[in-house]
C-alpha positions in Angstrom: -13.6 4.3 2.4 -15.3 0.4 1.9 -14.1 -2.2 -0.1 -14.1 -5.8 -0.1 -12.2 -8.2 1.3 -12.4 -12.3 0.3 -16.2 -11.3 0.2 -16.6 -9.6 3.4 -17.1 -5.8 3.1 -15.0 -3.7 5.6 -14.2 0.2 6.4 -10.5 0.6 5.5 -8.5 4.2 5.8 -8.2 5.9 2.9 -4.7 5.8 0.4 -3.7 2.2 1.6 -1.4 0.2 0.0 -1.5 -3.3 -1.0 1.2 -3.7 1.5 -0.5 -1.4 4.2 -3.7 -3.7 4.1 -2.3 -7.2 4.4 -0.3 -5.4 7.2 -3.8 -4.0 8.8 -4.7 -7.3 8.2 -1.7 -9.0 9.9 -1.3 -11.3 6.9 2.5 -12.0 5.4 2.8 -11.1 1.9 5.1 -13.9 1.5 2.6 -16.8 1.9 -0.4 -15.1 0.1 -1.6 -14.1 -3.0 -3.8 -11.0 -3.6 -6.2 -10.2 -6.5 -8.2 -6.6 -7.5 -10.8 -5.9 -9.0 -10.1 -9.7 -10.9 -6.1 -8.9 -11.3 -3.4 -10.5 -9.9 -0.9 -7.9 -8.2 2.3 -9.0 -8.5 4.1 -9.1 -4.7 7.0 -6.5 -6.2 4.0 -3.5 -6.6 2.4 -4.4 -3.4 3.7 -1.5 -1.8 2.4 0.8 -4.4 -0.7 -0.4 -5.7 -3.5 1.7 -3.9 -6.6 0.5 -3.1 -9.6 2.7 -4.0 -13.6 2.9 -2.0 -15.2 -0.2 -4.1 -12.8 -2.6 -5.1 -13.3 -6.3 -4.6 -9.8 -8.0 -3.1 -9.1 -11.9 -2.9 -6.4 -12.9 -0.6 -5.3 -16.9 -1.3 -3.1 -18.1 1.5 -0.5 -21.1 -0.3 -1.0 -24.5 1.6 1.3 -26.8 1.3 1.2 -30.4 2.0 0.9 -33.7 0.7 
């Protein structure tokens, strides 16, 4: 299936959850926020929130500093 992640169109395996996508991309879930089709996906829902063809996802990394 094809989905857009941070502005890039990617070919992804069918049936991926948000948690699967983060692992697939090598991203640590505790360091990011994920938005799917304009709505924030709560971290507790990452394992059950399934990505569908045509979805638009934004993965935002938390940055600390001062």
